C-alpha angles and dihedrals in degrees: 000000000000117000131185113248117214132178129308096037096168095124092050090051091050091048091052093052091045091055097055116109105162115001131030118183120195116187116183135130092214122047129179134190098245095059095043090050087057090055094047094047092047093053092043093052089059093042093237100112091108095045104045118086107224115199115194118191113187146140112257099199115165089218090059091052092047093051093045098243089116123047109208085184087065091056092047090051091051092049090052096047103034111055094187094053116137115195121196128184118212114174096201095050117132102146123108110205132153124193133187108197106293090310104086141008133188122199110188148145089242121108123217092269133104092252090046092054104031112013118030125077099258133163138195147116137273123211134192100176104121095214093052093044090050090051091051090049090049090053093050092046084063090050089052089056089056093056135070122255112236122206127217090251090051091055092048091050091048090049090053091050092049091051089052091047090053090053091049091047091051091051091048091048091052091053094059111113114261091238091057091047091052091048090050092049092049092048092048092051091048091049093048090049090052090051091049091050090055089048092052096047114112099358137066127226087251093054094048093050094044091053090047093051091052090049093051095044090051085074093055143294117314138182119241089248088057093047096053099066092041092052091046090051092051095044109027091158094056093038099049107143093199101062142037112202129158115210120178090336095311117116117222110185156040096337091069096109089058089054091048089055091050091050091050092052091046092052089047092053089049090055094242098114136020136200120226134159092350095309133105115217140168114265121242091244121052116238129215126252 
């Protein structure tokens, strides 16, 4: 069976890892510690961390490690905890695919990171047809042959080099003339303001938050405390705790939780959502804006 995979797909990811008995394949250009820790703990809970072969296909670009989109520490941690780990570097990799034996496959836009699995707006499909899963595995076995196997010691050496690069970059950054730094800061602020103006055009803070609440509740009932971090993940510009700016009638800043509460009450009055036993949920009948 093929099923559509919509965000967040955390439960599907956990199901996939829980199904693996022999071979787990993780294909992702960006990998972060939080997501890999989930994999390690899942295998450890079942006592199979020493028995399962874990194949990781990724893109070990120094630039990714420098910018923080790739955690080399995550790869080191996996190498330490999973003795049958096989790490392969493929520079042209862009696919995000996850396979549990020939039992289940996920093809998605989501990287092996916490935002990619739980926070970002991702999309994909999951499959449990053994023939199709086997074909996907066969294809990615070919991709593995195109890449370069990376040893544990290689990852540790690369991590040490990246740490040194970060120190050098910081020193170089500190040596930039103060005038250049001010010009850069001014330009950055102007650019961010332009982006926020585009964000504010055509829709109010209230409208953005109301639509987001409906989207999140379409996936099931949630408490307000559950909604807040999800909304902030989806709209970090509007839900920035550090500032409070008003641009063309749209509020960007620390008052965002107040506006979430107003949007909830508005949707409740419209009959689109209801509050019961501590949870917000969509009503059975749609309301009208």
